[in-house]
C-alpha positions as CSV (number, residue, x, y, z in Angstrom):
1,M,-46.8,-3.9,29.8
2,E,-45.0,-5.2,33.1
3,L,-47.3,-4.4,35.8
4,Q,-46.3,-4.2,39.4
5,I,-48.8,-4.6,42.4
6,R,-47.7,-3.2,45.8
7,N,-49.2,-0.8,48.4
8,S,-50.6,2.1,48.1
9,T,-48.9,5.1,50.0
10,P,-50.3,8.2,51.4
11,Q,-48.8,9.6,48.8
12,D,-51.1,8.1,46.6
13,I,-54.6,9.2,47.8
14,D,-55.2,12.0,45.6
15,S,-54.7,9.5,42.5
16,I,-57.0,7.1,44.5
17,F,-59.7,9.4,44.5
18,K,-59.6,10.3,41.0
19,F,-59.8,7.1,40.0
20,Y,-63.0,6.8,41.8
21,K,-64.1,9.9,40.3
22,F,-63.4,8.0,37.1
23,A,-65.6,5.0,38.0
24,T,-68.3,6.8,39.6
25,D,-68.5,9.0,36.5
26,F,-68.7,6.0,34.2
27,Q,-71.0,3.9,36.2
28,K,-73.3,7.1,36.1
29,A,-72.8,7.1,32.2
30,K,-73.7,2.9,32.0
31,S,-76.6,4.0,34.0
32,M,-75.4,1.6,37.0
33,V,-75.6,1.9,40.9
34,S,-73.2,4.6,41.1
35,W,-70.1,5.2,44.5
36,P,-70.7,7.4,47.0
37,E,-68.1,9.8,47.6
38,F,-66.0,7.8,50.3
39,D,-64.6,9.0,53.3
40,R,-61.3,10.3,53.3
41,K,-60.5,8.6,56.5
42,L,-61.8,5.2,55.5
43,I,-58.8,5.5,52.4
44,E,-56.2,6.7,55.4
45,Q,-57.0,4.1,57.7
46,E,-56.9,1.0,54.9
47,L,-53.5,3.0,53.9
48,K,-52.4,2.4,57.7
49,E,-53.1,-1.0,57.5
50,H,-51.7,-2.1,54.4
51,R,-55.0,-2.8,52.6
52,Q,-54.9,-0.5,50.1
53,W,-53.4,-1.3,46.7
54,K,-51.7,-0.1,43.3
55,M,-51.3,-1.6,40.1
56,V,-48.0,0.4,38.4
57,A,-47.1,0.3,34.8
58,G,-44.0,2.3,34.8
59,R,-44.5,5.6,36.5
60,D,-48.4,5.4,36.1
61,I,-50.9,3.5,38.2
62,A,-53.0,1.6,36.5
63,C,-55.5,0.8,39.0
64,V,-56.4,0.7,42.8
65,W,-58.4,-1.5,45.1
66,A,-59.0,-2.4,48.6
67,T,-58.5,-6.0,50.9
68,T,-59.9,-7.1,53.8
69,F,-59.9,-10.4,55.4
70,D,-63.3,-9.8,57.2
71,D,-66.7,-8.8,55.6
72,P,-69.7,-9.8,57.5
73,D,-71.8,-7.1,56.5
74,I,-71.9,-8.4,52.9
75,W,-70.9,-12.1,53.6
76,E,-73.2,-12.6,56.5
77,E,-72.6,-16.7,57.8
78,R,-70.3,-17.1,55.3
79,N,-68.0,-14.4,56.4
80,E,-66.6,-17.2,58.8
81,D,-64.6,-18.9,55.8
82,P,-60.9,-17.5,55.6
83,A,-61.1,-15.4,52.4
84,V,-59.5,-12.7,51.2
85,Y,-62.1,-10.3,49.9
86,I,-61.6,-7.4,47.2
87,H,-63.3,-4.0,47.2
88,R,-63.6,-0.9,44.8
89,I,-61.3,-1.8,41.8
90,A,-61.1,1.6,40.0
91,T,-59.3,1.6,36.7
92,N,-56.9,4.6,35.2
93,P,-59.1,5.4,32.1
94,D,-55.8,5.0,29.8
95,F,-55.4,1.8,31.3
96,R,-59.2,0.3,30.6
97,G,-59.8,-3.2,28.5
98,K,-56.0,-4.0,29.5
99,N,-57.5,-7.1,31.3
100,L,-56.6,-5.5,34.7
101,V,-58.6,-7.9,36.5
102,Q,-56.8,-10.8,35.3
103,Y,-53.9,-9.9,37.0
104,I,-55.3,-9.1,40.2
105,V,-56.8,-12.3,40.1
106,H,-53.5,-13.9,39.9
107,W,-52.2,-11.7,42.6
108,A,-55.2,-12.3,45.0
109,I,-54.9,-16.2,44.7
110,E,-51.3,-15.8,45.9
111,Y,-52.0,-13.4,48.5
112,A,-54.4,-15.8,49.8
113,I,-52.2,-18.5,49.8
114,A,-49.5,-16.6,52.0
115,N,-52.0,-15.3,54.4
116,N,-53.4,-19.2,54.7
117,K,-57.0,-18.1,53.0
118,N,-59.3,-20.7,50.8
119,F,-61.4,-18.1,49.3
120,V,-61.1,-15.4,47.1
121,R,-64.5,-13.2,46.9
122,L,-66.0,-9.9,45.8
123,D,-69.2,-8.5,45.5
124,T,-70.8,-5.7,43.0
125,V,-74.1,-4.0,43.9
126,G,-77.0,-5.0,41.7
127,E,-77.4,-7.2,38.8
128,N,-75.0,-5.7,36.6
129,K,-74.4,-8.7,33.5
130,G,-71.7,-7.0,32.2
131,L,-69.3,-7.3,35.6
132,I,-71.1,-10.7,36.1
133,E,-69.6,-11.9,33.1
134,H,-66.4,-10.1,33.3
135,Y,-65.8,-11.4,36.7
136,T,-66.8,-15.1,35.8
137,R,-64.5,-15.0,32.6
138,C,-61.4,-14.2,35.2
139,G,-62.1,-17.3,37.3
140,F,-64.7,-16.3,39.7
141,E,-67.9,-18.2,40.4
142,F,-71.1,-16.2,40.4
143,L,-72.9,-17.4,43.4
144,G,-76.0,-15.1,42.7
145,L,-77.8,-12.3,44.0
146,K,-78.1,-11.6,47.8
147,K,-80.2,-8.6,49.4
148,L,-78.5,-7.5,52.0
149,R,-80.0,-7.8,55.8
150,D,-78.3,-5.0,57.2
151,T,-76.3,-2.1,55.6
152,S,-75.9,0.1,58.8
153,G,-71.9,-0.3,58.1
154,L,-71.7,-0.2,54.6
155,P,-71.2,3.0,52.2
156,A,-74.3,4.5,51.1
157,H,-74.5,2.8,47.7
158,Y,-75.2,-0.6,49.4
159,D,-78.4,0.9,51.3
160,K,-81.0,-1.5,50.8
161,A,-78.8,-3.2,48.0
162,T,-79.0,-6.1,46.6
163,V,-75.2,-7.6,45.6
164,S,-74.2,-10.1,43.2
165,L,-71.1,-12.5,44.9
166,F,-68.8,-13.7,43.5
167,E,-66.2,-16.4,44.6
168,L,-62.6,-18.3,43.7
169,K,-62.2,-21.4,45.9
170,L,-58.5,-22.1,46.0
């Protein structure tokens, strides 16, 4: 399976939201903290800023995610470190179990180096042991759980949340 990673386009927005719905339904089925319905303007802004990504297999979008170089609400004082932050990985159900996060990690390392960053980071809400295991198998160090201080600027699922933090040092 040949995979390509490229920026998502405005034409992909319906697919992005469809994958978010799949992810939310999966989270609910597993009794996990589930994502809220994200504001379309947020995704449109990420598209404009070229921070929304897709992995393509042939004509199919296999998964989507967003990046940022700044994440102070979650990473607080560590936000000063030069890092790429990955958010909202959502997979097309037809591609689940294909270890796509490993492809994202390889891409993120190259992307971080090209942008003079020293870390690739991500978080997940709560203590999801399955995701902790998965992300550590993909090369991330699990930094532990952290109670967020101020979630007013974050999506609803972060409200009063404890997050699992992950880091890959380059």
